[in-house]
Backbone as CSV, one residue per row, in Angstrom:
resi,resn,N_x,N_y,N_z,CA_x,CA_y,CA_z,C_x,C_y,C_z
1,MET,54.079,40.939,30.313,53.881,40.019,29.108,53.317,38.720,29.526
2,VAL,52.327,38.207,28.895,51.726,36.926,29.031,52.166,36.002,27.886
3,ILE,52.727,34.815,28.180,53.075,33.884,27.080,52.065,32.783,27.190
4,GLU,51.451,32.536,25.969,50.431,31.503,25.934,50.810,30.536,24.800
5,ASN,51.147,29.406,25.157,51.463,28.246,24.270,50.269,27.647,23.669
6,ARG,50.141,27.550,22.296,49.040,27.051,21.558,49.535,25.976,20.618
7,PRO,49.943,24.833,21.080,50.450,23.815,20.168,49.301,23.102,19.523
8,GLY,49.715,22.360,18.473,48.603,21.549,17.773,48.265,22.093,16.316
9,GLY,47.678,21.087,15.625,47.152,21.590,14.307,48.255,22.015,13.426
10,ASP,49.426,21.534,13.553,50.532,21.867,12.639,50.675,23.434,12.608
11,GLY,50.626,24.043,13.804,50.721,25.500,13.965,49.465,26.290,13.798
12,MET,48.361,25.689,13.194,47.179,26.457,12.821,46.463,26.861,14.147
13,VAL,46.507,26.054,15.165,45.860,26.524,16.479,46.393,27.873,16.962
14,ALA,47.642,27.931,16.890,48.353,29.233,17.369,48.078,30.447,16.401
15,ILE,48.096,30.085,15.087,47.866,31.130,14.113,46.481,31.740,14.288
16,ASN,45.469,30.822,14.360,44.007,31.182,14.388,43.789,31.886,15.776
17,ALA,44.363,31.471,16.807,44.301,32.147,18.093,44.814,33.588,18.026
18,PHE,46.006,33.742,17.328,46.624,35.137,17.178,45.637,35.988,16.334
19,LEU,45.251,35.438,15.183,44.452,36.262,14.397,43.029,36.566,14.905
20,GLY,42.569,35.685,15.803,41.271,35.882,16.349,41.337,36.934,17.431
21,ALA,42.432,37.160,17.995,42.643,38.273,18.998,42.396,39.616,18.322
22,SER,43.032,39.760,17.198,42.860,40.955,16.367,43.005,42.238,17.092
23,ASP,44.183,42.299,17.819,44.436,43.610,18.473,45.969,43.897,18.543
24,ASP,46.284,45.032,18.893,47.709,45.409,18.858,48.558,44.947,20.009
25,HIS,47.947,44.102,20.920,48.706,43.589,22.005,49.060,42.159,22.022
26,THR,48.620,41.471,20.916,48.799,40.025,20.721,49.804,39.843,19.627
27,LEU,50.939,39.216,19.838,51.892,38.856,18.881,51.971,37.336,18.550
28,LEU,52.446,37.031,17.435,52.628,35.595,17.162,54.228,35.348,17.136
29,PHE,54.625,34.395,17.902,55.995,34.022,17.941,56.154,32.525,17.348
30,ALA,56.679,32.342,16.158,56.456,31.145,15.532,57.525,30.792,14.486
31,PRO,57.726,29.603,14.103,58.640,29.309,12.884,57.831,29.539,11.641
32,THR,58.457,29.996,10.621,57.738,30.296,9.355,57.527,28.916,8.582
33,SER,58.164,27.886,8.861,58.174,26.619,8.114,56.796,26.060,8.036
34,SER,55.991,26.355,9.059,54.631,25.816,9.064,53.786,26.476,8.021
35,PHE,53.623,27.829,8.150,52.688,28.516,7.179,53.178,28.633,5.818
36,THR,54.578,28.521,5.490,55.010,28.428,4.135,54.650,27.202,3.472
37,ALA,54.445,26.148,4.208,54.110,24.800,3.721,52.583,24.553,3.632
38,HIS,51.820,25.188,4.512,50.430,24.904,4.674,49.627,24.907,3.415
39,PRO,49.888,25.896,2.477,49.130,25.824,1.189,49.244,24.600,0.327
40,PHE,50.372,23.858,0.554,50.569,22.695,-0.210,50.300,21.471,0.561
41,LEU,49.938,21.501,1.813,49.646,20.417,2.659,48.132,20.191,2.911
42,TYR,47.400,21.268,2.708,45.892,21.232,2.975,45.174,21.818,1.778
43,ASP,44.007,21.118,1.607,43.195,21.673,0.385,42.620,22.961,0.744
44,GLN,42.304,23.340,1.930,41.774,24.627,2.362,42.442,25.156,3.581
45,LEU,42.515,26.413,3.622,43.144,27.011,4.836,42.103,27.910,5.457
46,ASN,42.099,27.794,6.851,41.170,28.665,7.556,41.750,29.929,8.020
47,TYR,42.809,30.383,7.419,43.362,31.684,7.724,44.062,32.256,6.429
48,ASP,44.322,33.498,6.386,44.971,34.086,5.264,46.257,34.720,5.719
49,ALA,47.334,34.155,5.261,48.704,34.723,5.679,48.919,36.170,5.393
50,ARG,48.150,36.702,4.465,48.282,38.141,4.321,47.783,38.996,5.421
51,ASP,47.047,38.439,6.354,46.523,39.173,7.457,47.529,39.335,8.573
52,PHE,48.747,38.749,8.547,49.765,38.916,9.560,51.086,39.361,8.934
53,VAL,51.883,40.196,9.490,53.108,40.762,8.827,54.317,40.471,9.747
54,PRO,55.468,40.219,9.160,56.703,40.040,9.977,57.183,41.283,10.734
55,ILE,57.508,41.182,11.991,58.068,42.259,12.690,59.645,42.038,12.770
56,ALA,60.004,40.903,13.105,61.471,40.682,13.321,61.770,39.249,13.377
57,ARG,62.933,38.880,12.790,63.343,37.553,13.069,64.131,37.481,14.291
58,VAL,64.023,36.316,15.003,64.725,36.115,16.262,65.830,35.156,16.120
59,SER,65.541,34.016,15.498,66.621,32.996,15.434,66.390,32.153,14.232
60,ASN,67.373,31.286,13.927,67.397,30.160,12.909,67.492,28.909,13.626
61,THR,66.472,28.052,13.356,66.529,26.682,13.923,67.613,25.877,13.088
62,LEU,68.363,25.146,13.868,69.447,24.337,13.128,68.734,22.937,12.791
63,ILE,68.912,22.603,11.467,68.221,21.428,10.933,69.348,20.477,10.464
64,ALA,69.240,19.171,10.842,70.244,18.202,10.639,69.724,16.969,9.926
65,MET,70.557,16.441,9.073,70.235,15.163,8.446,71.122,14.033,9.205
66,ALA,70.398,13.027,9.754,71.029,12.068,10.575,70.765,10.587,9.993
67,VAL,71.735,9.714,10.310,71.603,8.317,9.876,72.040,7.533,11.111
68,PRO,71.669,6.193,11.171,72.074,5.345,12.245,73.651,5.284,12.393
69,ALA,74.135,5.237,13.592,75.679,5.163,13.697,76.125,3.839,13.164
70,SER,75.258,2.776,13.102,75.713,1.553,12.607,75.773,1.454,11.124
71,LEU,75.166,2.514,10.463,75.294,2.562,8.980,76.588,3.141,8.492
72,ASN,77.151,2.514,7.601,78.458,3.032,7.032,78.248,4.168,6.058
73,VAL,77.716,5.316,6.578,77.360,6.371,5.618,77.971,7.695,6.252
74,PRO,79.177,8.148,5.830,79.806,9.240,6.407,79.466,10.586,5.720
75,SER,78.717,10.563,4.618,78.522,11.802,3.825,77.276,11.799,3.099
76,MET,76.840,12.825,2.472,75.625,12.866,1.590,75.777,11.999,0.320
77,ASN,76.968,12.025,-0.255,77.221,11.261,-1.425,77.117,9.755,-1.079
78,ASP,77.571,9.304,0.056,77.578,7.866,0.482,76.088,7.569,0.698
79,LEU,75.300,8.435,1.332,73.896,8.152,1.461,73.135,8.039,0.181
80,ALA,73.470,8.847,-0.730,72.781,8.816,-2.075,73.162,7.502,-2.788
81,ALA,74.458,7.131,-2.625,74.893,5.854,-3.271,74.209,4.617,-2.654
82,LEU,73.997,4.709,-1.321,73.309,3.593,-0.678,71.872,3.423,-1.022
83,ILE,71.185,4.543,-1.227,69.796,4.585,-1.589,69.696,3.995,-3.089
84,ARG,70.584,4.417,-3.925,70.536,3.938,-5.296,70.855,2.453,-5.440
85,ALA,71.679,1.973,-4.467,72.096,0.561,-4.477,70.889,-0.338,-3.971
86,HIS,69.924,0.325,-3.210,68.913,-0.452,-2.613,67.686,0.309,-2.857
87,PRO,67.209,0.459,-4.036,65.905,1.236,-4.297,64.650,0.605,-3.690
88,GLY,64.014,1.570,-2.992,62.721,1.191,-2.303,62.946,0.192,-1.093
89,LYS,64.145,0.072,-0.609,64.446,-0.869,0.500,64.686,-0.165,1.800
90,LEU,65.033,1.247,1.747,65.343,1.977,2.894,64.294,2.913,3.279
91,ASN,64.292,3.314,4.597,63.192,4.137,5.113,63.848,5.536,5.613
92,TRP,62.955,6.503,5.428,63.326,7.835,5.951,62.174,8.578,6.587
93,ALA,62.393,9.432,7.506,61.328,10.097,8.229,61.769,11.617,8.528
94,GLY,60.848,12.420,8.803,61.105,13.766,9.152,59.795,14.434,9.819
95,ILE,59.887,15.705,9.968,58.800,16.440,10.580,57.929,17.012,9.532
96,THR,56.632,16.837,9.589,55.786,17.381,8.608,55.949,18.923,8.386
97,GLY,55.936,19.399,7.286,56.177,20.861,7.053,56.948,21.193,5.885
98,ALA,57.585,22.330,5.841,58.351,22.836,4.749,59.569,22.041,4.478
99,VAL,60.305,21.648,5.525,61.598,20.726,5.369,61.143,19.454,4.679
100,ASP,60.017,18.898,5.156,59.564,17.639,4.597,59.300,17.724,3.070
101,LEU,58.635,18.837,2.695,58.358,18.950,1.207,59.705,19.194,0.475
102,VAL,60.614,20.007,0.986,61.981,20.196,0.357,62.664,18.905,0.178
103,ILE,62.732,18.104,1.228,63.469,16.762,1.137,62.697,15.883,0.085
104,THR,61.412,15.793,0.224,60.652,14.936,-0.717,60.853,15.394,-2.204
105,GLY,60.831,16.713,-2.406,60.983,17.154,-3.752,62.503,16.838,-4.301
106,PHE,63.497,17.029,-3.369,64.775,16.710,-3.858,64.963,15.209,-4.156
107,LEU,64.423,14.329,-3.311,64.469,12.888,-3.533,63.826,12.546,-4.858
108,ARG,62.699,13.233,-5.270,62.026,12.900,-6.504,62.934,13.380,-7.663
109,SER,63.483,14.607,-7.537,64.271,15.137,-8.652,65.487,14.434,-8.919
110,ALA,66.070,13.760,-7.831,67.356,13.134,-7.894,67.134,11.595,-8.218
111,ASN,65.809,11.170,-8.336,65.513,9.769,-8.624,66.064,8.871,-7.448
112,LEU,65.924,9.300,-6.306,66.370,8.571,-5.128,65.051,7.815,-4.470
113,ASP,65.016,6.539,-4.604,63.845,5.757,-4.129,64.009,5.240,-2.775
114,ILE,63.495,6.074,-1.831,63.552,5.741,-0.348,62.135,5.874,0.235
115,VAL,61.740,4.958,0.983,60.316,4.955,1.480,60.166,5.941,2.617
116,LYS,59.181,6.765,2.581,58.893,7.681,3.645,58.078,7.071,4.712
117,VAL,58.439,7.245,5.984,57.755,6.607,7.093,57.192,7.784,7.880
118,PRO,55.804,8.060,7.863,55.314,9.242,8.365,54.838,9.151,9.877
119,TYR,55.775,9.327,10.867,55.453,9.292,12.224,56.370,10.162,12.965
120,ARG,55.996,10.584,14.177,56.706,11.615,14.939,58.020,11.133,15.589
121,GLU,57.891,10.058,16.198,59.069,9.569,17.106,59.996,8.720,16.359
122,ALA,60.301,9.160,15.126,61.156,8.338,14.287,62.587,8.348,14.666
123,VAL,63.027,9.209,15.562,64.423,9.229,15.938,64.825,8.089,16.730
124,ASN,63.880,7.522,17.555,64.181,6.394,18.245,64.432,5.144,17.377
125,ASP,63.682,5.000,16.346,63.855,3.921,15.402,65.033,4.197,14.540
126,LEU,65.398,5.449,14.272,66.694,5.754,13.700,67.865,5.253,14.493
127,SER,67.860,5.480,15.679,68.908,5.010,16.532,69.081,3.487,16.605
128,GLU,67.941,2.819,16.288,67.941,1.273,16.260,68.190,0.788,14.869
129,GLY,68.322,1.609,13.859,68.605,1.156,12.526,67.352,0.849,11.766
130,ARG,66.152,1.094,12.262,64.905,0.780,11.460,64.591,1.862,10.475
131,VAL,65.077,3.059,10.687,64.944,4.201,9.793,66.317,4.533,9.437
132,GLN,66.708,4.685,8.114,67.984,4.948,7.635,68.360,6.447,7.401
133,MET,67.281,7.333,7.433,67.599,8.721,7.175,66.492,9.524,7.959
134,TYR,66.962,10.533,8.620,65.990,11.355,9.419,66.415,12.821,9.307
135,THR,65.506,13.722,8.987,65.714,15.042,8.810,64.788,15.962,9.631
136,ALA,65.379,16.721,10.623,64.545,17.406,11.637,65.427,18.455,12.264
137,ALA,64.907,19.151,13.218,65.674,20.040,14.081,66.793,19.309,14.736
138,LEU,67.989,19.918,14.781,69.124,19.281,15.438,68.839,18.910,16.813
139,ALA,68.053,19.752,17.568,67.641,19.550,18.950,67.001,18.121,19.222
140,ILE,66.304,17.601,18.203,65.636,16.250,18.282,66.662,15.192,18.275
141,SER,67.617,15.180,17.275,68.527,14.143,17.072,69.798,14.227,17.886
142,ARG,70.103,15.432,18.412,71.367,15.649,19.158,71.530,14.691,20.426
143,PRO,70.558,14.383,21.214,70.834,13.520,22.390,71.262,12.139,21.893
144,HIS,70.648,11.714,20.797,70.993,10.288,20.285,72.447,10.420,19.590
145,PHE,72.752,11.513,19.116,74.075,11.798,18.497,75.124,11.757,19.646
146,GLN,74.822,12.456,20.713,75.778,12.534,21.889,75.908,11.147,22.542
147,ALA,74.876,10.295,22.467,74.864,8.940,22.981,75.598,7.996,22.071
148,GLY,76.019,8.452,20.906,76.690,7.618,19.865,75.744,6.681,19.078
149,LYS,74.479,6.873,19.115,73.582,5.994,18.522,73.238,6.493,17.053
150,VAL,73.410,7.812,16.803,73.196,8.247,15.371,74.354,9.085,14.940
151,LYS,74.526,9.265,13.595,75.574,10.090,13.050,74.994,11.208,12.292
152,LEU,75.447,12.418,12.547,74.974,13.577,11.787,75.851,13.757,10.496
153,ILE,75.237,13.725,9.251,76.164,13.748,8.124,75.986,15.153,7.407
154,ALA,75.017,15.920,7.843,74.819,17.261,7.145,73.893,18.198,7.971
155,ILE,74.274,19.545,7.809,73.472,20.567,8.344,72.786,21.238,7.117
156,LEU,71.516,21.325,7.173,70.677,21.960,6.043,70.885,23.524,5.981
157,ASN,71.221,24.160,7.171,71.357,25.570,7.159,72.417,26.006,6.298
158,HIS,72.502,27.393,6.038,73.433,27.915,5.129,74.859,27.934,5.712
159,GLU,74.896,27.784,7.027,76.172,27.713,7.752,76.263,26.587,8.677
160,ARG,77.467,26.155,9.129,77.551,25.045,10.026,76.972,25.369,11.458
161,ALA,76.634,24.321,12.197,76.076,24.534,13.510,77.142,24.707,14.523
162,PRO,77.199,25.702,15.307,78.218,26.016,16.300,78.461,24.853,17.249
163,THR,77.352,24.116,17.566,77.437,23.028,18.559,78.048,21.723,17.917
164,VAL,78.020,21.604,16.608,78.679,20.491,15.969,79.397,20.903,14.743
165,PRO,80.443,21.724,14.986,81.104,22.372,13.875,81.761,21.427,12.888
166,GLY,81.950,20.213,13.227,82.594,19.224,12.328,81.642,18.650,11.331
167,VAL,80.422,19.015,11.355,79.427,18.476,10.394,79.239,19.525,9.345
168,PRO,79.577,19.116,8.094,79.371,20.059,6.908,78.034,20.340,6.584
169,THR,77.763,21.412,5.902,76.478,21.687,5.415,76.182,20.954,4.064
170,VAL,74.816,20.959,3.631,74.519,20.235,2.413,75.126,20.929,1.190
171,THR,75.278,22.319,1.300,75.871,23.014,0.284,77.381,22.719,0.077
172,GLU,78.076,22.555,1.254,79.431,22.189,1.152,79.623,20.818,0.532
173,GLN,78.614,19.975,0.592,78.759,18.612,0.017,78.152,18.473,-1.410
174,GLY,77.852,19.704,-1.984,77.310,19.677,-3.395,75.861,19.496,-3.500
175,TYR,74.985,19.763,-2.500,73.606,19.689,-2.531,72.875,21.013,-2.154
176,PRO,73.136,22.017,-2.846,72.586,23.309,-2.438,71.036,23.420,-2.540
177,ALA,70.417,22.468,-3.284,68.984,22.407,-3.341,68.350,22.071,-1.933
178,LEU,69.076,21.464,-1.101,68.575,21.136,0.199,68.812,22.197,1.210
179,LYS,69.400,23.250,0.892,69.753,24.374,1.889,68.416,24.906,2.450
180,PHE,68.296,24.896,3.763,66.982,25.375,4.354,67.379,26.006,5.777
181,ASP,67.072,27.181,6.001,67.189,27.840,7.269,65.869,27.877,8.019
182,GLY,65.841,27.277,9.163,64.573,27.363,9.968,64.409,28.775,10.606
183,LEU,63.430,29.483,10.021,63.275,30.807,10.421,62.280,31.016,11.626
184,VAL,62.668,31.680,12.608,61.697,31.830,13.749,61.668,33.299,14.096
185,GLY,60.434,33.921,14.256,60.373,35.263,14.492,58.994,35.726,15.009
186,VAL,58.793,37.015,15.080,57.619,37.679,15.673,56.806,38.339,14.638
187,PHE,55.423,38.099,14.669,54.534,38.668,13.712,53.433,39.538,14.371
188,ALA,52.844,40.477,13.600,51.706,41.192,14.236,50.657,41.215,13.203
189,ILE,49.483,41.568,13.571,48.385,41.696,12.632,48.727,42.959,11.641
190,ARG,48.171,42.816,10.509,48.482,43.891,9.475,48.121,45.257,9.938
191,SER,46.956,45.289,10.729,46.535,46.681,11.097,47.367,47.423,12.164
192,MET,48.346,46.656,12.745,49.189,47.311,13.791,49.948,48.504,13.139
193,PRO,49.898,49.621,13.783,50.573,50.771,13.321,52.080,50.463,13.002
194,ALA,52.689,51.071,11.988,54.081,50.833,11.630,55.014,51.308,12.664
195,GLU,54.663,52.370,13.318,55.496,52.877,14.366,55.686,51.879,15.455
196,LEU,54.530,51.224,15.898,54.581,50.284,16.962,55.394,49.087,16.630
197,ARG,55.210,48.630,15.269,55.951,47.487,14.867,57.409,47.760,14.863
198,GLY,57.808,48.978,14.458,59.229,49.394,14.503,59.758,49.403,15.982
199,LYS,58.991,49.859,16.870,59.499,49.891,18.202,59.779,48.522,18.751
200,ILE,58.869,47.519,18.517,58.919,46.142,18.874,60.190,45.486,18.282
201,ALA,60.463,45.801,16.939,61.582,45.280,16.212,62.837,45.780,16.846
202,ALA,62.874,47.046,17.256,64.073,47.630,17.908,64.376,46.932,19.180
203,ASP,63.283,46.698,19.983,63.465,45.991,21.283,63.960,44.610,21.123
204,ILE,63.523,43.943,20.105,63.993,42.542,19.770,65.482,42.648,19.532
205,LYS,65.843,43.617,18.609,67.252,43.694,18.223,68.159,44.015,19.525
206,ALA,67.617,44.854,20.372,68.356,45.134,21.522,68.546,43.893,22.427
207,VAL,67.551,43.041,22.510,67.593,41.823,23.341,68.690,40.939,22.710
208,GLY,68.590,40.893,21.370,69.492,39.993,20.690,71.017,40.403,20.756
209,ALA,71.286,41.531,21.315,72.693,41.854,21.472,73.232,41.298,22.784
210,ASP,72.446,40.611,23.535,72.861,40.025,24.797,73.420,38.712,24.477
211,SER,74.709,38.516,24.845,75.419,37.198,24.380,74.863,36.050,25.282
212,ALA,74.305,36.322,26.471,73.698,35.273,27.308,72.425,34.695,26.501
213,MET,71.728,35.631,25.853,70.502,35.119,25.145,70.943,34.111,24.012
214,ALA,72.060,34.422,23.352,72.533,33.565,22.259,72.884,32.264,22.816
215,ASP,73.627,32.212,23.990,74.017,30.939,24.617,72.867,30.077,25.055
216,ARG,71.771,30.776,25.523,70.553,30.091,25.959,69.930,29.364,24.730
217,LEU,69.736,30.097,23.694,69.058,29.575,22.425,69.929,28.485,21.837
218,LEU,71.148,28.583,21.720,72.022,27.699,21.220,71.749,26.249,21.868
219,VAL,71.493,26.253,23.133,71.241,25.002,23.875,70.031,24.306,23.333
220,THR,69.095,25.146,22.844,67.806,24.532,22.283,67.874,24.212,20.825
221,GLY,69.075,24.352,20.208,69.326,24.102,18.804,68.937,25.260,17.873
222,GLN,69.059,26.461,18.322,68.801,27.604,17.508,69.961,28.660,17.580
223,VAL,70.146,29.264,16.502,71.169,30.304,16.470,70.498,31.707,16.433
224,LEU,70.919,32.510,17.419,70.328,33.886,17.440,70.680,34.717,16.262
225,ARG,69.679,35.077,15.463,69.811,35.905,14.196,68.848,36.976,14.184
226,PRO,68.868,37.980,15.068,67.897,39.052,15.023,68.002,39.929,13.778
227,ALA,66.886,40.268,13.079,66.829,40.968,11.967,65.473,41.756,11.935
228,GLY,65.526,42.889,11.306,64.311,43.715,11.116,63.333,43.123,10.115
229,PRO,62.253,43.829,9.939,61.163,43.354,9.065,61.515,43.129,7.594
230,ASP,62.281,43.977,7.063,62.690,43.895,5.656,63.483,42.574,5.444
231,GLU,64.441,42.408,6.233,65.352,41.251,6.077,64.604,39.963,6.370
232,PHE,63.718,40.018,7.432,62.907,38.851,7.763,61.970,38.568,6.617
233,SER,61.309,39.594,6.079,60.416,39.379,4.975,61.094,38.716,3.796
234,ALA,62.312,39.198,3.530,63.031,38.679,2.391,63.498,37.223,2.544
235,ALA,63.749,36.868,3.799,64.074,35.421,4.142,62.819,34.537,3.960
236,ILE,61.742,35.121,4.406,60.482,34.340,4.332,60.145,34.083,2.791
237,ASP,60.281,35.173,2.036,59.968,35.007,0.619,60.915,33.947,-0.022
238,GLU,62.126,33.917,0.326,63.008,32.933,-0.135,62.611,31.563,0.205
239,GLN,62.225,31.375,1.460,61.792,30.074,1.893,60.533,29.714,1.161
240,ARG,59.614,30.605,1.008,58.316,30.316,0.381,58.555,29.880,-1.097
241,ALA,59.501,30.501,-1.790,59.814,30.180,-3.103,60.438,28.743,-3.110
242,LEU,61.309,28.458,-2.293,61.924,27.132,-2.260,60.952,26.082,-2.052
243,VAL,59.964,26.287,-1.082,58.933,25.299,-0.805,58.033,25.172,-2.034
244,ALA,57.698,26.242,-2.632,56.724,26.227,-3.822,57.366,25.447,-4.931
245,ALA,58.684,25.571,-5.141,59.405,24.970,-6.225,59.462,23.449,-6.013
246,ALA,59.649,22.991,-4.694,59.731,21.669,-4.289,58.259,21.093,-4.530
247,ALA,57.201,21.803,-4.133,55.850,21.357,-4.357,55.417,21.168,-5.791
248,LYS,55.836,22.160,-6.588,55.636,22.081,-8.014,56.191,20.767,-8.591
249,GLY,57.460,20.426,-8.179,58.009,19.188,-8.638,57.302,18.002,-8.256
250,LEU,56.606,18.072,-7.126,55.861,16.931,-6.643,54.387,16.909,-7.220
251,GLY,54.127,17.954,-7.956,52.747,18.042,-8.541,51.703,18.558,-7.548
252,LEU,52.122,19.200,-6.585,51.211,19.803,-5.672,50.841,21.226,-5.982
253,LYS,49.563,21.564,-5.813,49.051,22.969,-6.128,48.681,23.629,-4.715
254,ALA,48.837,24.852,-4.689,48.662,25.704,-3.432,47.119,25.754,-3.354
255,ALA,46.683,25.681,-2.065,45.244,25.785,-1.709,44.759,27.198,-2.111
256,GLN,43.535,27.283,-2.510,42.912,28.552,-2.895,42.391,29.252,-1.682
């Protein structure tokens, strides 16, 4: 097996390289949050998501909402109250993609006026108090949390993170509209024979039974959640619907 990392272009570089190979020997291993958001982030897409199909889910990326440790905000309700008390005066940042659209849609629907600061290294400014809210993969904010510079107030996933079990989910705090599981899995081109796709899915499930694999993934901020194509497809459809609803609330239309 040869692993070829193709970062860049908000995931489009990897997707296009995968589709360009157009064979039964090249697989795409990627988070779904890129391509479920792409239709609402770009006027035109240079790929068709119908050309690749899910084989198996591998893991769920843990996603956290963080605030500066210096801010007296222990919960989602406290954060919402702070934003309402200072409309347009606070800043927030996150990673471009599906989570960003869901957060933006929620803020709009809840009439929470907080300024979005679009840049990648926001977690450093979060720890210094220049950004008051940051939502991204737990792996990004965890070092600053462990250093005592930021506070994690919520996990967006449907269940708590094993590495920070004391942090409640957004659903537990009464904000189910923010529930978002980061889905990561393996995809094949549509023309790959179903029998071969099934064999690969079975192999992934077998590897997922290894507890050592779960421990290794957890260190990277992911929870091992192997699932076959049907369950993976259903989870992607749920995520796609969530992102589409948020985009609709923001007045965004999908690219044709």
